[in-house]
C-alpha positions as CSV (number, residue, x, y, z in Angstrom):
1,M,79.9,112.9,105.7
2,R,82.1,115.5,107.6
3,I,85.7,115.9,108.4
4,V,86.1,115.3,112.3
5,S,88.9,117.5,113.1
6,G,92.0,119.6,111.9
7,I,92.0,122.5,109.6
8,Y,89.1,121.5,107.5
9,R,87.1,120.5,110.7
10,A,83.1,120.4,110.4
11,R,83.4,120.7,106.7
12,R,80.6,118.6,104.9
13,I,81.8,116.3,102.1
14,N,78.9,115.3,99.7
15,P,79.8,112.7,97.3
16,P,77.6,111.6,94.3
17,L,75.1,109.0,95.3
18,N,76.2,106.8,92.5
19,L,79.6,106.0,93.9
20,P,80.1,102.2,94.6
21,V,81.2,102.9,98.3
22,R,80.5,102.3,101.9
23,P,82.0,105.3,103.7
24,T,83.3,104.6,107.3
25,T,80.8,106.1,109.6
26,D,81.6,109.4,111.4
27,M,81.5,107.5,115.0
28,A,83.9,104.9,113.8
29,K,86.3,107.4,112.1
30,E,86.2,109.6,115.3
31,A,87.1,106.6,117.4
32,L,89.9,105.7,115.1
33,F,91.5,109.1,114.9
34,N,91.3,109.1,119.0
35,I,93.4,106.2,118.9
36,L,95.8,107.2,116.2
37,N,96.2,110.7,117.9
38,N,97.9,109.1,120.8
39,Q,100.4,107.1,118.5
40,F,101.5,109.4,115.9
41,D,102.8,113.0,115.1
42,F,100.6,113.5,112.1
43,F,102.6,116.5,110.9
44,S,105.7,114.1,110.1
45,A,103.5,111.3,108.9
46,S,103.1,109.8,105.5
47,V,99.8,107.9,104.9
48,L,98.5,105.5,102.5
49,D,94.9,105.2,102.0
50,L,94.0,102.1,100.0
51,F,90.5,101.4,98.5
52,S,89.8,105.2,99.2
53,G,86.2,105.4,97.9
54,T,85.0,108.8,98.6
55,G,88.5,109.9,100.1
56,N,86.7,110.0,103.7
57,I,89.8,108.8,105.6
58,S,92.3,110.6,103.2
59,Y,90.6,114.0,104.0
60,E,90.9,113.5,108.0
61,F,94.6,112.7,107.5
62,S,95.1,115.7,105.1
63,S,92.9,118.0,107.4
64,R,95.3,116.8,110.3
65,E,98.2,118.3,108.1
66,C,99.9,115.1,107.6
67,E,103.3,115.5,105.4
68,L,101.9,113.3,102.7
69,V,98.4,111.4,102.1
70,T,98.5,108.9,99.1
71,S,94.7,108.1,98.3
72,V,94.5,105.1,96.0
73,D,91.3,103.6,94.3
74,Q,90.6,101.8,90.9
75,N,87.2,103.4,90.3
76,K,87.5,106.3,87.9
77,S,84.4,108.0,89.5
78,C,85.7,107.6,93.0
79,I,89.1,109.3,91.8
80,K,87.3,112.2,90.0
81,F,85.6,113.0,93.2
82,I,88.5,112.8,95.4
83,Q,90.6,115.0,93.0
84,Q,87.9,117.5,92.8
85,T,87.6,117.7,96.7
86,K,91.4,118.0,97.1
87,E,91.2,121.0,94.5
88,Q,88.2,122.6,96.1
89,L,89.8,122.3,99.5
90,K,93.3,123.1,98.4
91,M,94.8,120.0,100.1
92,E,98.2,120.3,98.8
93,N,99.6,117.2,100.8
94,L,96.9,114.7,99.2
95,E,98.2,112.8,96.3
96,V,95.6,110.9,94.2
97,V,96.3,107.7,92.4
98,Q,93.9,105.6,90.1
99,A,95.1,102.1,90.6
100,D,94.2,98.6,91.6
101,C,95.3,98.5,95.1
102,F,97.0,95.1,95.0
103,G,99.0,96.3,92.0
104,F,99.8,99.4,93.7
105,V,101.1,97.9,96.9
106,Q,103.1,95.3,94.7
107,S,104.7,98.0,92.7
108,T,105.4,101.0,95.1
109,W,108.9,101.6,96.7
110,K,107.7,104.0,99.3
111,K,107.3,103.5,103.1
112,Y,104.5,104.9,105.1
113,D,104.0,105.5,108.9
114,I,100.3,104.7,108.6
115,I,98.3,102.5,106.0
116,F,94.7,102.4,106.1
117,A,92.8,99.8,104.0
118,D,89.0,99.7,103.7
119,P,88.4,97.0,101.0
120,P,84.8,95.9,100.0
121,Y,83.6,93.9,102.9
122,D,83.1,90.7,100.8
123,M,86.7,90.8,99.2
124,P,88.1,87.5,99.8
125,D,91.8,88.6,99.7
126,Y,92.3,90.3,103.1
127,E,94.9,87.9,104.2
128,R,96.8,88.6,101.0
129,L,96.5,92.4,101.0
130,V,98.2,92.2,104.6
131,N,100.9,89.8,103.7
132,I,101.9,91.8,100.8
133,I,102.3,95.1,102.9
134,F,104.6,93.2,105.3
135,E,106.5,91.1,102.8
136,K,107.2,94.4,100.8
137,Q,108.1,96.0,104.2
138,L,105.8,99.1,103.2
139,L,105.7,100.5,106.8
140,N,108.2,102.5,108.3
141,P,109.4,101.4,111.8
142,D,106.9,101.8,114.4
143,G,104.3,102.3,111.3
144,M,100.7,100.9,111.6
145,L,98.4,99.2,109.3
146,I,94.6,99.4,109.8
147,V,92.3,97.3,108.1
148,E,88.6,98.0,107.9
149,H,86.3,95.0,107.8
150,S,83.1,93.3,108.9
151,K,82.5,91.1,111.9
152,N,82.9,88.3,109.7
153,T,86.3,88.9,108.7
154,K,88.9,87.4,111.3
155,L,92.5,88.7,110.9
156,G,93.9,87.9,114.5
157,H,95.8,84.9,113.1
158,L,98.3,86.9,110.8
159,P,101.7,88.1,111.7
160,N,102.0,91.5,113.2
161,Y,98.5,91.6,114.4
162,D,98.0,93.5,117.7
163,N,94.2,94.1,118.1
164,T,90.7,94.6,116.6
165,R,88.2,97.0,117.8
166,N,84.6,97.3,116.7
167,Y,82.3,100.4,116.4
168,G,78.9,99.1,115.6
169,S,79.1,97.2,112.2
170,V,82.8,98.6,111.5
171,H,85.7,96.5,112.7
172,F,89.3,97.9,112.6
173,S,92.2,95.5,112.9
174,F,95.5,96.9,113.7
175,F,98.9,95.5,112.8
176,E,102.4,97.2,114.0
177,A,105.3,97.0,112.0
178,G,107.8,97.2,115.0
179,E,110.9,98.7,115.3
């Protein structure tokens, strides 16, 4: 796993093999950030990374010097690894939170410019997660929710849906907050 761009560009991250994760592929991550580069000024962006796993996506946003990146996962080993990587790379803009992601979005009062969610592909509650985020209005105006999922998950019928892009076995569905 490597950081694609930003101040930590080309830095290799080697998570422990025993983490219960499926990191986003470098190809898919690069494609995602090419899309986001054209839509957001990362320096002023606040980002929420749900189901962070290894922290792969959080590190990309942090490397691009986002104002604040909040990385949330409930797995203690994942959180420990993200915290260690944050300290090793001195990522001052990265906040690490151990919590159930549904509980976190239900209780947070913060708003974000970008919310990225990469739940387990077999999670049955994709729709519930998307609905909570929009019901709680967790996105700033013109904010974006990106949900990573497998080809078997269909989200196009949900409100605020914009499009889905696929990169091999990785699919990203994009939702827009509007103004």
